C-alpha positions as CSV (number, residue, x, y, z in Angstrom):
1,M,-149.4,-116.3,-128.7
2,S,-148.0,-119.0,-126.5
3,T,-146.3,-122.1,-128.0
4,E,-149.3,-124.1,-126.7
5,D,-151.8,-121.9,-128.5
6,S,-149.6,-122.0,-131.6
7,A,-149.6,-125.8,-131.6
8,R,-153.4,-125.8,-131.7
9,L,-153.4,-123.9,-135.1
10,A,-153.8,-125.9,-138.3
11,W,-150.5,-125.1,-140.0
12,F,-150.0,-125.8,-143.7
13,K,-147.3,-125.3,-146.3
14,S,-147.7,-123.9,-149.8
15,S,-148.5,-126.4,-152.6
16,Y,-145.2,-125.1,-154.1
17,S,-143.2,-126.4,-151.2
18,G,-141.5,-129.7,-151.7
19,N,-140.6,-132.4,-149.2
20,E,-136.8,-131.8,-149.6
21,G,-136.6,-129.7,-146.4
22,G,-135.8,-126.4,-148.2
23,E,-136.7,-122.9,-147.4
24,C,-140.4,-123.0,-146.5
25,V,-143.0,-121.1,-144.5
26,E,-146.1,-122.4,-142.9
27,V,-149.4,-120.5,-142.6
28,A,-152.3,-120.9,-140.2
29,T,-155.5,-118.8,-140.2
30,T,-157.7,-117.7,-137.4
31,P,-160.7,-115.4,-137.6
32,G,-159.3,-112.0,-138.6
33,A,-155.6,-113.1,-138.6
34,V,-153.0,-115.0,-140.6
35,H,-150.0,-116.5,-138.8
36,V,-146.7,-117.2,-140.6
37,R,-143.7,-119.2,-139.3
38,D,-140.5,-120.9,-140.5
39,S,-141.3,-124.6,-141.2
40,K,-137.8,-125.5,-139.9
41,E,-138.4,-123.8,-136.6
42,P,-142.0,-124.4,-135.7
43,E,-141.4,-123.5,-132.0
44,G,-139.7,-120.2,-133.1
45,A,-141.1,-116.8,-133.7
46,Q,-144.0,-116.2,-136.0
47,L,-145.5,-113.2,-137.7
48,V,-149.2,-112.3,-137.4
49,F,-151.0,-110.2,-140.0
50,A,-154.5,-108.9,-140.0
51,A,-156.5,-110.8,-142.6
52,Q,-157.1,-107.7,-144.7
53,S,-153.3,-107.0,-144.8
54,W,-152.5,-110.6,-145.8
55,A,-155.1,-110.5,-148.6
56,A,-153.6,-107.3,-149.9
57,F,-150.1,-108.9,-149.8
58,V,-151.3,-112.0,-151.7
59,D,-153.1,-109.9,-154.2
60,F,-150.0,-107.8,-154.9
61,A,-147.7,-110.9,-155.0
62,T,-149.8,-112.7,-157.5
63,R,-150.0,-109.7,-159.8
64,H,-146.2,-109.0,-159.9
């Protein structure tokens, strides 16, 4: 995904993230995919997961 395309995504931080500028990730969703990036480097690399894989990860993380 190009930087221009990435800028069009609606990125959001976790409600657990504060405004202190700490270690945070941002997430954006598209049909069928979840994009994850470092909030301190929004123009940097990002990871993209299939929606089903992200859902499985969140389910696992909330149970452990």
